[in-house]
CHARMM-style PDB file with segment names, atoms N, HN, CA, C and O in Angstrom:
ATOM      1  N   UNK     1      -1.526  66.976 -78.718  1.00  0.00      PROA
ATOM      2  CA  UNK     1      -1.271  68.397 -78.659  1.00  0.00      PROA
ATOM      3  C   UNK     1      -2.557  69.122 -78.295  1.00  0.00      PROA
ATOM      4  O   UNK     1      -3.639  68.741 -78.743  1.00  0.00      PROA
ATOM      5  N   UNK     2      -2.441  70.154 -77.492  1.00  0.00      PROA
ATOM      6  HN  UNK     2      -1.563  70.464 -77.129  1.00  0.00      PROA
ATOM      7  CA  UNK     2      -3.606  70.917 -77.064  1.00  0.00      PROA
ATOM      8  C   UNK     2      -4.229  71.658 -78.246  1.00  0.00      PROA
ATOM      9  O   UNK     2      -3.543  72.061 -79.185  1.00  0.00      PROA
ATOM     10  N   UNK     3      -5.530  71.822 -78.171  1.00  0.00      PROA
ATOM     11  HN  UNK     3      -6.088  71.495 -77.408  1.00  0.00      PROA
ATOM     12  CA  UNK     3      -6.235  72.556 -79.213  1.00  0.00      PROA
ATOM     13  C   UNK     3      -5.788  74.013 -79.204  1.00  0.00      PROA
ATOM     14  O   UNK     3      -5.539  74.585 -78.143  1.00  0.00      PROA
ATOM     15  N   UNK     4      -5.687  74.604 -80.376  1.00  0.00      PROA
ATOM     16  HN  UNK     4      -5.889  74.140 -81.238  1.00  0.00      PROA
ATOM     17  CA  UNK     4      -5.241  75.990 -80.514  1.00  0.00      PROA
ATOM     18  C   UNK     4      -6.418  76.885 -80.857  1.00  0.00      PROA
ATOM     19  O   UNK     4      -7.317  76.487 -81.598  1.00  0.00      PROA
ATOM     20  N   UNK     5      -6.406  78.077 -80.324  1.00  0.00      PROA
ATOM     21  HN  UNK     5      -5.675  78.400 -79.722  1.00  0.00      PROA
ATOM     22  CA  UNK     5      -7.422  79.089 -80.621  1.00  0.00      PROA
ATOM     23  C   UNK     5      -6.876  79.962 -81.748  1.00  0.00      PROA
ATOM     24  O   UNK     5      -5.813  80.566 -81.604  1.00  0.00      PROA
ATOM     25  N   UNK     6      -7.583  80.030 -82.848  1.00  0.00      PROA
ATOM     26  HN  UNK     6      -8.447  79.539 -82.964  1.00  0.00      PROA
ATOM     27  CA  UNK     6      -7.160  80.840 -83.992  1.00  0.00      PROA
ATOM     28  C   UNK     6      -7.812  82.216 -83.918  1.00  0.00      PROA
ATOM     29  O   UNK     6      -8.982  82.345 -83.559  1.00  0.00      PROA
ATOM     30  N   UNK     7      -7.030  83.247 -84.267  1.00  0.00      PROA
ATOM     31  HN  UNK     7      -6.080  83.142 -84.559  1.00  0.00      PROA
ATOM     32  CA  UNK     7      -7.590  84.590 -84.337  1.00  0.00      PROA
ATOM     33  C   UNK     7      -6.739  85.443 -85.271  1.00  0.00      PROA
ATOM     34  O   UNK     7      -5.576  85.135 -85.533  1.00  0.00      PROA
ATOM     35  N   UNK     8      -7.331  86.501 -85.757  1.00  0.00      PROA
ATOM     36  HN  UNK     8      -8.275  86.751 -85.544  1.00  0.00      PROA
ATOM     37  CA  UNK     8      -6.655  87.407 -86.672  1.00  0.00      PROA
ATOM     38  C   UNK     8      -5.833  88.415 -85.877  1.00  0.00      PROA
ATOM     39  O   UNK     8      -6.318  88.992 -84.904  1.00  0.00      PROA
ATOM     40  N   UNK     9      -4.591  88.623 -86.294  1.00  0.00      PROA
ATOM     41  HN  UNK     9      -4.197  88.154 -87.084  1.00  0.00      PROA
ATOM     42  CA  UNK     9      -3.715  89.593 -85.650  1.00  0.00      PROA
ATOM     43  C   UNK     9      -3.220  90.551 -86.720  1.00  0.00      PROA
ATOM     44  O   UNK     9      -2.531  90.143 -87.656  1.00  0.00      PROA
ATOM     45  N   UNK    10      -3.565  91.804 -86.583  1.00  0.00      PROA
ATOM     46  HN  UNK    10      -4.124  92.134 -85.823  1.00  0.00      PROA
ATOM     47  CA  UNK    10      -3.105  92.817 -87.536  1.00  0.00      PROA
ATOM     48  C   UNK    10      -1.818  93.436 -87.017  1.00  0.00      PROA
ATOM     49  O   UNK    10      -1.762  93.909 -85.882  1.00  0.00      PROA
ATOM     50  N   UNK    11      -0.780  93.432 -87.853  1.00  0.00      PROA
ATOM     51  HN  UNK    11      -0.825  93.048 -88.776  1.00  0.00      PROA
ATOM     52  CA  UNK    11       0.520  93.974 -87.479  1.00  0.00      PROA
ATOM     53  C   UNK    11       0.993  94.994 -88.497  1.00  0.00      PROA
ATOM     54  O   UNK    11       0.669  94.914 -89.682  1.00  0.00      PROA
ATOM     55  N   UNK    12       1.756  95.942 -88.017  1.00  0.00      PROA
ATOM     56  HN  UNK    12       2.020  96.007 -87.054  1.00  0.00      PROA
ATOM     57  CA  UNK    12       2.458  96.860 -88.909  1.00  0.00      PROA
ATOM     58  C   UNK    12       3.405  96.018 -89.775  1.00  0.00      PROA
ATOM     59  O   UNK    12       4.062  95.117 -89.253  1.00  0.00      PROA
ATOM     60  N   UNK    13       3.490  96.283 -91.064  1.00  0.00      PROA
ATOM     61  HN  UNK    13       2.956  97.015 -91.488  1.00  0.00      PROA
ATOM     62  CA  UNK    13       4.335  95.470 -91.939  1.00  0.00      PROA
ATOM     63  C   UNK    13       5.806  95.407 -91.493  1.00  0.00      PROA
ATOM     64  O   UNK    13       6.436  94.355 -91.613  1.00  0.00      PROA
ATOM     65  N   UNK    14       6.349  96.494 -90.992  1.00  0.00      PROA
ATOM     66  HN  UNK    14       5.838  97.348 -90.895  1.00  0.00      PROA
ATOM     67  CA  UNK    14       7.736  96.485 -90.527  1.00  0.00      PROA
ATOM     68  C   UNK    14       7.895  95.587 -89.298  1.00  0.00      PROA
ATOM     69  O   UNK    14       8.871  94.843 -89.199  1.00  0.00      PROA
ATOM     70  N   UNK    15       6.949  95.651 -88.370  1.00  0.00      PROA
ATOM     71  HN  UNK    15       6.157  96.255 -88.451  1.00  0.00      PROA
ATOM     72  CA  UNK    15       6.984  94.784 -87.200  1.00  0.00      PROA
ATOM     73  C   UNK    15       6.900  93.324 -87.630  1.00  0.00      PROA
ATOM     74  O   UNK    15       7.631  92.476 -87.117  1.00  0.00      PROA
ATOM     75  N   UNK    16       6.011  93.036 -88.568  1.00  0.00      PROA
ATOM     76  HN  UNK    16       5.418  93.725 -88.984  1.00  0.00      PROA
ATOM     77  CA  UNK    16       5.863  91.676 -89.088  1.00  0.00      PROA
ATOM     78  C   UNK    16       7.179  91.183 -89.689  1.00  0.00      PROA
ATOM     79  O   UNK    16       7.594  90.054 -89.425  1.00  0.00      PROA
ATOM     80  N   UNK    17       7.825  92.001 -90.478  1.00  0.00      PROA
ATOM     81  HN  UNK    17       7.488  92.918 -90.693  1.00  0.00      PROA
ATOM     82  CA  UNK    17       9.093  91.625 -91.111  1.00  0.00      PROA
ATOM     83  C   UNK    17      10.167  91.361 -90.052  1.00  0.00      PROA
ATOM     84  O   UNK    17      10.932  90.403 -90.170  1.00  0.00      PROA
ATOM     85  N   UNK    18      10.227  92.200 -89.026  1.00  0.00      PROA
ATOM     86  HN  UNK    18       9.606  92.978 -88.931  1.00  0.00      PROA
ATOM     87  CA  UNK    18      11.216  92.007 -87.967  1.00  0.00      PROA
ATOM     88  C   UNK    18      10.962  90.715 -87.196  1.00  0.00      PROA
ATOM     89  O   UNK    18      11.893  89.976 -86.875  1.00  0.00      PROA
ATOM     90  N   UNK    19       9.691  90.454 -86.907  1.00  0.00      PROA
ATOM     91  HN  UNK    19       8.935  91.054 -87.168  1.00  0.00      PROA
ATOM     92  CA  UNK    19       9.350  89.214 -86.209  1.00  0.00      PROA
ATOM     93  C   UNK    19       9.669  87.989 -87.062  1.00  0.00      PROA
ATOM     94  O   UNK    19      10.139  86.978 -86.541  1.00  0.00      PROA
ATOM     95  N   UNK    20       9.419  88.071 -88.359  1.00  0.00      PROA
ATOM     96  HN  UNK    20       9.037  88.893 -88.782  1.00  0.00      PROA
ATOM     97  CA  UNK    20       9.748  86.952 -89.251  1.00  0.00      PROA
ATOM     98  C   UNK    20      11.243  86.681 -89.263  1.00  0.00      PROA
ATOM     99  O   UNK    20      11.665  85.526 -89.206  1.00  0.00      PROA
ATOM    100  N   UNK    21      12.051  87.737 -89.336  1.00  0.00      PROA
ATOM    101  HN  UNK    21      11.708  88.675 -89.382  1.00  0.00      PROA
ATOM    102  CA  UNK    21      13.503  87.557 -89.314  1.00  0.00      PROA
ATOM    103  C   UNK    21      13.966  86.937 -87.995  1.00  0.00      PROA
ATOM    104  O   UNK    21      14.801  86.033 -87.977  1.00  0.00      PROA
ATOM    105  N   UNK    22      13.408  87.440 -86.893  1.00  0.00      PROA
ATOM    106  HN  UNK    22      12.730  88.174 -86.907  1.00  0.00      PROA
ATOM    107  CA  UNK    22      13.760  86.925 -85.579  1.00  0.00      PROA
ATOM    108  C   UNK    22      13.382  85.446 -85.472  1.00  0.00      PROA
ATOM    109  O   UNK    22      14.170  84.633 -84.989  1.00  0.00      PROA
ATOM    110  N   UNK    23      12.190  85.107 -85.919  1.00  0.00      PROA
ATOM    111  HN  UNK    23      11.549  85.767 -86.311  1.00  0.00      PROA
ATOM    112  CA  UNK    23      11.731  83.717 -85.890  1.00  0.00      PROA
ATOM    113  C   UNK    23      12.669  82.828 -86.705  1.00  0.00      PROA
ATOM    114  O   UNK    23      13.026  81.736 -86.265  1.00  0.00      PROA
ATOM    115  N   UNK    24      13.065  83.287 -87.879  1.00  0.00      PROA
ATOM    116  HN  UNK    24      12.775  84.175 -88.237  1.00  0.00      PROA
ATOM    117  CA  UNK    24      13.979  82.511 -88.720  1.00  0.00      PROA
ATOM    118  C   UNK    24      15.322  82.314 -88.016  1.00  0.00      PROA
ATOM    119  O   UNK    24      15.902  81.229 -88.075  1.00  0.00      PROA
ATOM    120  N   UNK    25      15.808  83.347 -87.360  1.00  0.00      PROA
ATOM    121  HN  UNK    25      15.337  84.228 -87.312  1.00  0.00      PROA
ATOM    122  CA  UNK    25      17.073  83.235 -86.615  1.00  0.00      PROA
ATOM    123  C   UNK    25      16.982  82.209 -85.499  1.00  0.00      PROA
ATOM    124  O   UNK    25      17.971  81.548 -85.182  1.00  0.00      PROA
ATOM    125  N   UNK    26      15.805  82.067 -84.899  1.00  0.00      PROA
ATOM    126  HN  UNK    26      15.002  82.603 -85.157  1.00  0.00      PROA
ATOM    127  CA  UNK    26      15.575  81.141 -83.787  1.00  0.00      PROA
ATOM    128  C   UNK    26      15.065  79.776 -84.271  1.00  0.00      PROA
ATOM    129  O   UNK    26      14.764  78.899 -83.461  1.00  0.00      PROA
ATOM    130  N   UNK    27      14.970  79.607 -85.586  1.00  0.00      PROA
ATOM    131  HN  UNK    27      15.214  80.320 -86.244  1.00  0.00      PROA
ATOM    132  CA  UNK    27      14.464  78.374 -86.200  1.00  0.00      PROA
ATOM    133  C   UNK    27      13.053  78.045 -85.734  1.00  0.00      PROA
ATOM    134  O   UNK    27      12.725  76.888 -85.472  1.00  0.00      PROA
ATOM    135  N   UNK    28      12.225  79.076 -85.634  1.00  0.00      PROA
ATOM    136  HN  UNK    28      12.491  80.017 -85.846  1.00  0.00      PROA
ATOM    137  CA  UNK    28      10.815  78.913 -85.266  1.00  0.00      PROA
ATOM    138  C   UNK    28       9.947  79.452 -86.399  1.00  0.00      PROA
ATOM    139  O   UNK    28      10.397  80.242 -87.229  1.00  0.00      PROA
ATOM    140  N   UNK    29       8.699  79.007 -86.410  1.00  0.00      PROA
ATOM    141  HN  UNK    29       8.334  78.365 -85.736  1.00  0.00      PROA
ATOM    142  CA  UNK    29       7.724  79.635 -87.297  1.00  0.00      PROA
ATOM    143  C   UNK    29       7.368  80.992 -86.687  1.00  0.00      PROA
ATOM    144  O   UNK    29       7.620  81.236 -85.508  1.00  0.00      PROA
ATOM    145  N   UNK    30       6.792  81.854 -87.484  1.00  0.00      PROA
ATOM    146  HN  UNK    30       6.587  81.656 -88.443  1.00  0.00      PROA
ATOM    147  CA  UNK    30       6.378  83.160 -86.967  1.00  0.00      PROA
ATOM    148  C   UNK    30       5.351  82.971 -85.850  1.00  0.00      PROA
ATOM    149  O   UNK    30       5.421  83.653 -84.827  1.00  0.00      PROA
ATOM    150  N   UNK    31       4.412  82.065 -86.032  1.00  0.00      PROA
ATOM    151  HN  UNK    31       4.355  81.511 -86.863  1.00  0.00      PROA
ATOM    152  CA  UNK    31       3.408  81.807 -85.001  1.00  0.00      PROA
ATOM    153  C   UNK    31       4.064  81.340 -83.700  1.00  0.00      PROA
ATOM    154  O   UNK    31       3.716  81.822 -82.623  1.00  0.00      PROA
ATOM    155  N   UNK    32       5.008  80.406 -83.796  1.00  0.00      PROA
ATOM    156  HN  UNK    32       5.291  80.014 -84.671  1.00  0.00      PROA
ATOM    157  CA  UNK    32       5.686  79.898 -82.602  1.00  0.00      PROA
ATOM    158  C   UNK    32       6.490  81.009 -81.925  1.00  0.00      PROA
ATOM    159  O   UNK    32       6.566  81.060 -80.698  1.00  0.00      PROA
ATOM    160  N   UNK    33       7.087  81.892 -82.716  1.00  0.00      PROA
ATOM    161  HN  UNK    33       7.026  81.850 -83.713  1.00  0.00      PROA
ATOM    162  CA  UNK    33       7.860  82.992 -82.141  1.00  0.00      PROA
ATOM    163  C   UNK    33       6.962  83.955 -81.370  1.00  0.00      PROA
ATOM    164  O   UNK    33       7.304  84.383 -80.268  1.00  0.00      PROA
ATOM    165  N   UNK    34       5.824  84.290 -81.948  1.00  0.00      PROA
ATOM    166  HN  UNK    34       5.546  83.943 -82.844  1.00  0.00      PROA
ATOM    167  CA  UNK    34       4.888  85.188 -81.272  1.00  0.00      PROA
ATOM    168  C   UNK    34       4.378  84.542 -79.986  1.00  0.00      PROA
ATOM    169  O   UNK    34       4.295  85.199 -78.948  1.00  0.00      PROA
ATOM    170  N   UNK    35       4.036  83.256 -80.055  1.00  0.00      PROA
ATOM    171  HN  UNK    35       4.103  82.722 -80.898  1.00  0.00      PROA
ATOM    172  CA  UNK    35       3.566  82.558 -78.853  1.00  0.00      PROA
ATOM    173  C   UNK    35       4.659  82.519 -77.787  1.00  0.00      PROA
ATOM    174  O   UNK    35       4.374  82.711 -76.605  1.00  0.00      PROA
ATOM    175  N   UNK    36       5.911  82.271 -78.193  1.00  0.00      PROA
ATOM    176  HN  UNK    36       6.142  82.115 -79.153  1.00  0.00      PROA
ATOM    177  CA  UNK    36       7.039  82.268 -77.250  1.00  0.00      PROA
ATOM    178  C   UNK    36       7.178  83.633 -76.574  1.00  0.00      PROA
ATOM    179  O   UNK    36       7.338  83.711 -75.356  1.00  0.00      PROA
ATOM    180  N   UNK    37       7.117  84.694 -77.356  1.00  0.00      PROA
ATOM    181  HN  UNK    37       6.986  84.630 -78.345  1.00  0.00      PROA
ATOM    182  CA  UNK    37       7.265  86.038 -76.807  1.00  0.00      PROA
ATOM    183  C   UNK    37       6.118  86.392 -75.863  1.00  0.00      PROA
ATOM    184  O   UNK    37       6.339  87.023 -74.829  1.00  0.00      PROA
ATOM    185  N   UNK    38       4.915  85.996 -76.206  1.00  0.00      PROA
ATOM    186  HN  UNK    38       4.735  85.484 -77.046  1.00  0.00      PROA
ATOM    187  CA  UNK    38       3.778  86.260 -75.332  1.00  0.00      PROA
ATOM    188  C   UNK    38       3.893  85.489 -74.023  1.00  0.00      PROA
ATOM    189  O   UNK    38       3.605  86.033 -72.957  1.00  0.00      PROA
ATOM    190  N   UNK    39       4.311  84.234 -74.092  1.00  0.00      PROA
ATOM    191  HN  UNK    39       4.545  83.792 -74.958  1.00  0.00      PROA
ATOM    192  CA  UNK    39       4.485  83.442 -72.864  1.00  0.00      PROA
ATOM    193  C   UNK    39       5.580  84.034 -71.981  1.00  0.00      PROA
ATOM    194  O   UNK    39       5.443  84.077 -70.758  1.00  0.00      PROA
ATOM    195  N   UNK    40       6.673  84.491 -72.608  1.00  0.00      PROA
ATOM    196  HN  UNK    40       6.784  84.455 -73.601  1.00  0.00      PROA
ATOM    197  CA  UNK    40       7.760  85.102 -71.848  1.00  0.00      PROA
ATOM    198  C   UNK    40       7.296  86.392 -71.188  1.00  0.00      PROA
ATOM    199  O   UNK    40       7.637  86.659 -70.035  1.00  0.00      PROA
ATOM    200  N   UNK    41       6.518  87.195 -71.917  1.00  0.00      PROA
ATOM    201  HN  UNK    41       6.241  86.978 -72.853  1.00  0.00      PROA
ATOM    202  CA  UNK    41       5.990  88.441 -71.351  1.00  0.00      PROA
ATOM    203  C   UNK    41       5.064  88.152 -70.170  1.00  0.00      PROA
ATOM    204  O   UNK    41       5.111  88.859 -69.163  1.00  0.00      PROA
ATOM    205  N   UNK    42       4.225  87.125 -70.283  1.00  0.00      PROA
ATOM    206  HN  UNK    42       4.186  86.551 -71.101  1.00  0.00      PROA
ATOM    207  CA  UNK    42       3.350  86.743 -69.173  1.00  0.00      PROA
ATOM    208  C   UNK    42       4.164  86.330 -67.954  1.00  0.00      PROA
ATOM    209  O   UNK    42       3.847  86.720 -66.830  1.00  0.00      PROA
ATOM    210  N   UNK    43       5.210  85.544 -68.173  1.00  0.00      PROA
ATOM    211  HN  UNK    43       5.467  85.227 -69.086  1.00  0.00      PROA
ATOM    212  CA  UNK    43       6.056  85.097 -67.061  1.00  0.00      PROA
ATOM    213  C   UNK    43       6.747  86.282 -66.395  1.00  0.00      PROA
ATOM    214  O   UNK    43       6.794  86.362 -65.168  1.00  0.00      PROA
ATOM    215  N   UNK    44       7.277  87.192 -67.186  1.00  0.00      PROA
ATOM    216  HN  UNK    44       7.239  87.127 -68.183  1.00  0.00      PROA
ATOM    217  CA  UNK    44       7.967  88.356 -66.638  1.00  0.00      PROA
ATOM    218  C   UNK    44       7.016  89.262 -65.857  1.00  0.00      PROA
ATOM    219  O   UNK    44       7.426  89.934 -64.911  1.00  0.00      PROA
ATOM    220  N   UNK    45       5.750  89.274 -66.257  1.00  0.00      PROA
ATOM    221  HN  UNK    45       5.417  88.728 -67.025  1.00  0.00      PROA
ATOM    222  CA  UNK    45       4.747  90.095 -65.571  1.00  0.00      PROA
ATOM    223  C   UNK    45       4.123  89.357 -64.382  1.00  0.00      PROA
ATOM    224  O   UNK    45       3.277  89.908 -63.678  1.00  0.00      PROA
ATOM    225  N   UNK    46       4.543  88.116 -64.164  1.00  0.00      PROA
ATOM    226  HN  UNK    46       5.230  87.668 -64.735  1.00  0.00      PROA
ATOM    227  CA  UNK    46       3.984  87.333 -63.067  1.00  0.00      PROA
ATOM    228  C   UNK    46       2.569  86.871 -63.331  1.00  0.00      PROA
ATOM    229  O   UNK    46       1.796  86.677 -62.393  1.00  0.00      PROA
ATOM    230  N   UNK    47       2.220  86.693 -64.582  1.00  0.00      PROA
ATOM    231  HN  UNK    47       2.848  86.851 -65.344  1.00  0.00      PROA
ATOM    232  CA  UNK    47       0.856  86.303 -64.942  1.00  0.00      PROA
ATOM    233  C   UNK    47       0.773  84.944 -65.628  1.00  0.00      PROA
ATOM    234  O   UNK    47      -0.246  84.626 -66.241  1.00  0.00      PROA
ATOM    235  N   UNK    48       1.826  84.140 -65.534  1.00  0.00      PROA
ATOM    236  HN  UNK    48       2.653  84.398 -65.036  1.00  0.00      PROA
ATOM    237  CA  UNK    48       1.764  82.834 -66.171  1.00  0.00      PROA
ATOM    238  C   UNK    48       0.857  81.911 -65.377  1.00  0.00      PROA
ATOM    239  O   UNK    48       0.683  82.077 -64.169  1.00  0.00      PROA
ATOM    240  N   UNK    49       0.289  80.946 -66.060  1.00  0.00      PROA
ATOM    241  HN  UNK    49       0.430  80.811 -67.041  1.00  0.00      PROA
ATOM    242  CA  UNK    49      -0.592  79.979 -65.407  1.00  0.00      PROA
ATOM    243  C   UNK    49       0.268  79.009 -64.624  1.00  0.00      PROA
ATOM    244  O   UNK    49       1.249  78.475 -65.142  1.00  0.00      PROA
ATOM    245  N   UNK    50      -0.093  78.791 -63.411  1.00  0.00      PROA
ATOM    246  HN  UNK    50      -0.890  79.225 -62.990  1.00  0.00      PROA
ATOM    247  CA  UNK    50       0.630  77.844 -62.572  1.00  0.00      PROA
ATOM    248  C   UNK    50       0.192  76.435 -62.925  1.00  0.00      PROA
ATOM    249  O   UNK    50      -1.002  76.137 -62.938  1.00  0.00      PROA
ATOM    250  N   UNK    51       1.134  75.585 -63.206  1.00  0.00      PROA
ATOM    251  HN  UNK    51       2.104  75.828 -63.196  1.00  0.00      PROA
ATOM    252  CA  UNK    51       0.798  74.195 -63.553  1.00  0.00      PROA
ATOM    253  C   UNK    51       0.612  73.388 -62.285  1.00  0.00      PROA
ATOM    254  O   UNK    51       1.439  73.419 -61.375  1.00  0.00      PROA
ATOM    255  N   UNK    52      -0.485  72.673 -62.249  1.00  0.00      PROA
ATOM    256  HN  UNK    52      -1.157  72.647 -62.989  1.00  0.00      PROA
ATOM    257  CA  UNK    52      -0.795  71.870 -61.075  1.00  0.00      PROA
ATOM    258  C   UNK    52      -0.006  70.568 -61.128  1.00  0.00      PROA
ATOM    259  O   UNK    52      -0.002  69.869 -62.141  1.00  0.00      PROA
ATOM    260  N   UNK    53       0.651  70.258 -60.039  1.00  0.00      PROA
ATOM    261  HN  UNK    53       0.648  70.826 -59.215  1.00  0.00      PROA
ATOM    262  CA  UNK    53       1.369  68.992 -59.931  1.00  0.00      PROA
ATOM    263  C   UNK    53       0.479  67.996 -59.209  1.00  0.00      PROA
ATOM    264  O   UNK    53      -0.304  68.383 -58.341  1.00  0.00      PROA
ATOM    265  N   UNK    54       0.588  66.705 -59.559  1.00  0.00      PROA
ATOM    266  HN  UNK    54       1.223  66.390 -60.265  1.00  0.00      PROA
ATOM    267  CA  UNK    54      -0.293  65.697 -58.939  1.00  0.00      PROA
ATOM    268  C   UNK    54      -0.247  65.705 -57.415  1.00  0.00      PROA
ATOM    269  O   UNK    54      -1.279  65.489 -56.779  1.00  0.00      PROA
ATOM    270  N   UNK    55       0.912  65.947 -56.810  1.00  0.00      PROA
ATOM    271  HN  UNK    55       1.750  66.123 -57.326  1.00  0.00      PROA
ATOM    272  CA  UNK    55       1.004  65.922 -55.352  1.00  0.00      PROA
ATOM    273  C   UNK    55       0.579  67.235 -54.696  1.00  0.00      PROA
ATOM    274  O   UNK    55       0.589  67.329 -53.469  1.00  0.00      PROA
ATOM    275  N   UNK    56       0.207  68.248 -55.476  1.00  0.00      PROA
ATOM    276  HN  UNK    56       0.199  68.171 -56.473  1.00  0.00      PROA
ATOM    277  CA  UNK    56      -0.233  69.532 -54.934  1.00  0.00      PROA
ATOM    278  C   UNK    56      -1.747  69.637 -54.851  1.00  0.00      PROA
ATOM    279  O   UNK    56      -2.266  70.643 -54.368  1.00  0.00      PROA
ATOM    280  N   UNK    57      -2.454  68.637 -55.304  1.00  0.00      PROA
ATOM    281  HN  UNK    57      -2.033  67.819 -55.696  1.00  0.00      PROA
ATOM    282  CA  UNK    57      -3.918  68.671 -55.261  1.00  0.00      PROA
ATOM    283  C   UNK    57      -4.407  68.589 -53.838  1.00  0.00      PROA
ATOM    284  O   UNK    57      -3.787  67.969 -52.973  1.00  0.00      PROA
ATOM    285  N   UNK    58      -5.525  69.225 -53.621  1.00  0.00      PROA
ATOM    286  HN  UNK    58      -6.028  69.728 -54.323  1.00  0.00      PROA
ATOM    287  CA  UNK    58      -6.154  69.142 -52.299  1.00  0.00      PROA
ATOM    288  C   UNK    58      -6.846  67.810 -52.130  1.00  0.00      PROA
ATOM    289  O   UNK    58      -6.766  66.948 -53.006  1.00  0.00      PROA
ATOM    290  N   UNK    59      -7.531  67.632 -50.999  1.00  0.00      PROA
ATOM    291  HN  UNK    59      -7.596  68.332 -50.287  1.00  0.00      PROA
ATOM    292  CA  UNK    59      -8.244  66.373 -50.770  1.00  0.00      PROA
ATOM    293  C   UNK    59      -9.359  66.176 -51.796  1.00  0.00      PROA
ATOM    294  O   UNK    59     -10.001  67.128 -52.238  1.00  0.00      PROA
ATOM    295  N   UNK    60      -9.562  64.936 -52.154  1.00  0.00      PROA
ATOM    296  HN  UNK    60      -9.040  64.162 -51.795  1.00  0.00      PROA
ATOM    297  CA  UNK    60     -10.596  64.633 -53.160  1.00  0.00      PROA
ATOM    298  C   UNK    60     -11.815  64.035 -52.530  1.00  0.00      PROA
ATOM    299  OT1 UNK    60     -12.779  63.720 -53.227  1.00  0.00      PROA
TER     300      UNK     60
END
């Protein structure tokens, strides 16, 4: 598994409670739910990291 970067995130208590409920509904941890939402937002904004495929590499 890739190394994770830890950081403090301050949230409004109501937002935190809503995210916890949503995560529970999706059978995810709160951390996994936040990461899922951030990745989805990046994709929707066209800012996701493009994964390099072995056959897409340039000459070595």
